[in-house]
Each structure stands twice: as structure tokens, then as C-alpha cells.
N, C-alpha and C positions, 0 to 999 in steps of 0.2 A: 489619800486613797491610793490604792495599787493600781497602776496602769496595765491594763490587759494587752497581751501581745496581738498583733495583727491576725486577723482571720482570712482564710483562703477558700477557694471553692474549686473543686474538681468536678467536672462533668465529662461523660464519656458514653459512647455506644461502641459495640463491637458484636461479633458473632457469639451467641451465648454458649457458654462452657462451664463446666465444673471449676469452682475455685477462684472466680472472679473476685467476689466479695472478700473472701479470706485473704487473697493477695493484697487488695487494697487496705483493708483494715490492719491486716498484719504489719504492712509497711508502716503505717501511721503509728502502731503500738511500738515497734522497733525504734522509730525516730522520735519518740516522745510526742506524737501528734494527739490531741485531744479532740474527739468528734463532737462538733456542735449540732449537727443535724444530717441525717443520712435517709436518702430515699432511692429505691430501685425498682425497675420494672423489666419483667421478661415478656417480650412479645412472642407468644408461642406460634403465631402465624407466620412471621417473618423470620424467627429464629434468631433475633437480636436482643441484646441486653442494654439497658440504659441505667445509669447512676448519676447521682448528684450527691456529693458529700462536702459539707462545710466543716473546717477544722482549723485549729490554731495550735501553736506550740506550747508544750507544757513541761519542758525540760531541756538539759543541754544538748541532747542528741538531735534536736530539731534543727532543720537548715536554717542558715543565717538569712537567706532572702528567697524571693520567687525563683530565681535561677537555680538555687540549690535544691528547691522542692522539685522543680521540673526534672533535674538531673537524677534525684532520688527515685522518682516515678518512671523515669525513662525505660528501664528494664521491663517493667510490668506493661507499659504502653506498647512495647515492642513485642512482648510475649504473646499478648491477646490481640494485636493489630488494632488497637483502640483508635477511634476518632476522638481525641481527648483535648481538653482545654482546662488549664489552670490559671486562676486570676485571683488578685488581691480583692477581697470583697469590698475594701474601701474605695477602690478605683472606679470612677463613675464613667461609663462608655459614653461617647460622644454621638449625638444624633443631629441630623439636619431634617428639617420638616418641610414638606412640599404641600402647598395649598393653592386653591383657586380663588373662589370669592367667599365660600362658606366659612364663617369664623368660629363656630361653636367648638369644634375639636381642637383647633389651634388654641384658642383662648383657654380652654380647659387644661391643655397640657403646659402651657405657659404659666397659668396660676399655680398648678400643683408644683412645677418646677421652682417658681419664684418663692414659694412658700415653704420649700424644704421638704415636700411631700412626695417628690418623684426623684430618686436618686440617679439622675442623668445629667449630662451637660448638654444643653442645647446650643449647637455650635452656629446655627444660622437657620433662616427660613428662605425658601426659594418659592416663587409664584410667577404664574403666568399672567397676573394681573396685578395692579398697584394697590387694591383696595385694603389689604391688611398690612401695609407698611407701617401706618402709624401705630397700630396695635403692637406690632412686633418690636419697633425701635423704642416704644414706651417702656418695654421690658428689658431694654439694653441689648437686644439681639440683632445681629446683622441681618438685613433684608436684601435679597437679591431678586430683581425683577427679570425674569427671563421669559419673554414673549415667546409663544410657540405657535407654529403653523404646519400645514403638511409640506411646506417648502423648505422649512428650517429645522424640522423635528431632530434630525441627527445632530446638528450643530447645537441645539438647545440641550439635548440629553448629554452631550459631551461637556457642556458648561456646567451641568448639575454635578456630574462626576468630578469636575474640577473644583467646584465649591466644596464638596465633600474632602477631596484630597488636601486642599488648602486649609481646611478647618481640622483635619485629622479625624474626620467623623468615621464612626464604625457602621452606623445604620442610616438608612433613609426611611422616614415615615410619610406615608401618604395620608394627610389628615384632610380628606375630602378633596384631594387633588384630582380635578375632573378631566384627567387625560390618561389615556391607556399607554403605558410604557411599551416600547418596542421589545421585541424578543431579545435583541442583543443586549439591552440595558438590563432586562429582567435576569438574563443569564449571569451578567457581571455582578450583579447584586444579590445572587442566590443566597437565601438564608439571612439577608441583611436587609431586607426591604419589607415593610409592614404596612398593609393596606386596611383601611376600615370601609366595609361595604354596608351601605344602608339597606340591608335586607338580611333575613335569616337564611343564609346559603345552605344548600344549593338552590333554593327556590327564588324566583324573581330577580335572576341575574341581570346585569346590563342596566339600562337607563329607566328612569322613572319607576323604581319599584313600588313606591307607595301608591301611585296612581293605579297601578296594576293590582296591587294587593287590595285596594279600595274597591275596585271593579269585581273581584272575586268574593267580596264580603268575608275576608279572613277574620278570625278571632283572636290572633296572635301576630304581633309585629316584632322585629328584632333587628339586630346588627350582628355583624360578624367581622372579626379581626383575623387577618390571614396572612402568610407570607405571600409575595407576589411571585408568580411564575409566568412563563410565556403564554399559557393558557389563561384566558381571561376569567377572573373570579374563581379559579379552580385550585389555587394554591393551598398548602397544608393549614388547617384552621388552628388558630392559637386560643381564641375565646369567642363565646357567643351569649347573648342574652335576649330575653323576649318580655314583652309587656302585653297584657290582654287588652283588647279593644272590642267593640261591638258595632252594631248597625248604626248607632247614633253619631260615631265619629266621622267627621268629614275628612277629606284628604289633608286639609291643613291641620286637622287634629293629629292625624297620623304622622305627618312630617314633624310637628313640634314634639310629640312623644318620642319619635324615632331619634331626633336629634340628641336628646338626653341620653338615650341608650347608646348611640354611637360614641359619645363623648366618654361614657363610663367604660365601655367595652375596649376602646382603644388604649385608654389610660392603663388598664389592667394588662393588656397584652405588652405594651412598651415596659412597664415595670417588671414583668416576669421575663421578658428577653433580656432586660438590662441585668436582672440578678441571676442570670444563666439558669433559669428554671424550664426553658423550652428546648427540646431536642426533636429534630426532625426524624420521623420514622417513615420513609416513603412518601406517600401523599398524605400521611397524618402527622400529628406532633404528640409528643409525650410532654406533659406539663406537670412538673413537680410544684404543687402550689405550697 
């Protein structure tokens, strides 16, 4: 069986202008690049253009490696002042997962990862509690217990960054990590920290949303995955989902249903970020599913 050449992914955003798509696809044609998938979006409100294109080599003019591809695209990136990234689609980004005591999101991510259904590398788990050490280490993933209080919050967040640095991690996932990150840490991890909120934002932000939703007699509950910013639960939304409920559902019923939604929504957000399908557009995101 003939071995296929490696595939690469280019994603970028820039000020919208005539000729962007022609420049990108024209270069690929000149360099014997074969396009596997291409999606683009022009935000008429912000005046910015977003694109994701997956491609592989199909002839002798195609560059030999990732560095060669980046060099070939460099004039176009400079011409349109692109915020661009090119990656080998086979390369798995590394994630550190932060948790507290709730296990459902962590367990779901570990299961998908260990069964080959989530193309990431889980480099470690950090937690302010010991509760999930056994689950984490059963999967062969390093567990880091980092207790936190108001007195040591700065030191504890520095330790989280050190865990990420030592593991070569690209992203931090807050998988029901019941601590609010400082503005400083949020800024350092801008665009690289994903949170799952157990509510359909922007409604019922903050603590105990299921209790507040039950008090209001809502007919839909949901979950929201978003990038973390210094504004609590206000970061660009990556994915959301809802489930219909009614007056017969207790708070416990809502929590049980909500946990299932949270795990599914977070897994989708992590996968799409890992596959370079998510681009930040101001306070919003563009998601090329």
C-alpha cells in the first residue's frame, strides 16, 4: 500500500482584503500542494478574515519539511499581516488538566485519550485536592497535588505554570477546577486555557447555577466551554449544548444531566482546539467544524 505524505494545517486571521484565498491556494498549487479541506469566514462586522486549510504534498515542488513550508508561506504572511500558524496534523498538542474534586470531566477526557479517540497528549493533571490521584495515575498520567488558599495563590499558580513548562504543555484545561484564576495567570495563558462552565452562558454565571436554574424553573439547562480571560466566565465561547428539562426535575436531576453535557461539550472544545479549528475573533470565536 502506498504511504501517503504527511498532512499539514494552516490557520490564520488578518484584515480582510481581496486576494487572500487566491494567494494561499495559488502558492499551494505552485508548490505541488494538494488541498484536503478548506474553510474560510469573513467577519463583516470586525473586518477580519479567517481561514483553515489542510493540505499535503503531491509532487516534487512541495517543501521537504515544516520549516520549508513556513518559509514558502512567509511572504504571504507578511503581505497580509497574518496571525498565522502552520502545524503537522499528526503532531499532538500537549495538555495539562486542572481539577478539584468532580471527576466526570477528567474521567471522560482520560477515557477518550486512552482509547485513541482524542488526538492530544495529556501531560499531567494538577489539583488542589488529592481525590483524583488514583484515577489519574491508573491511566499512567502524572498527578500534581497543588493545594491553594488566599495566602499562597500566587505561588500555586506559578507552580501550575512550572508543571506546564516541565511537561512542554501547550494548553491548560479547567475540567471543573473550582478556583478562579488570577488576572495575571489568565493573561499569560490567553488563548491557551479552556474552561467548562456548568451553565449555558451568559446566564447563571458564578456558583451553584443548577440551584439557581431550578429556582427559576428553567426548561433548558446546558454547559459552555470557553477560553479563560480575566473577566469571570466572559471569555470567547467555543462550544455549548443544552438539554430539555421540566418541573419534575429536582436539583439532583439537573446536576446529573448537566454533568453529562459538561463532559461532552468540553471534549468537543478540546478536540477542536487541538485540531486548530478554533480562531479567536475578539470576544467571539470562529470554529471550523
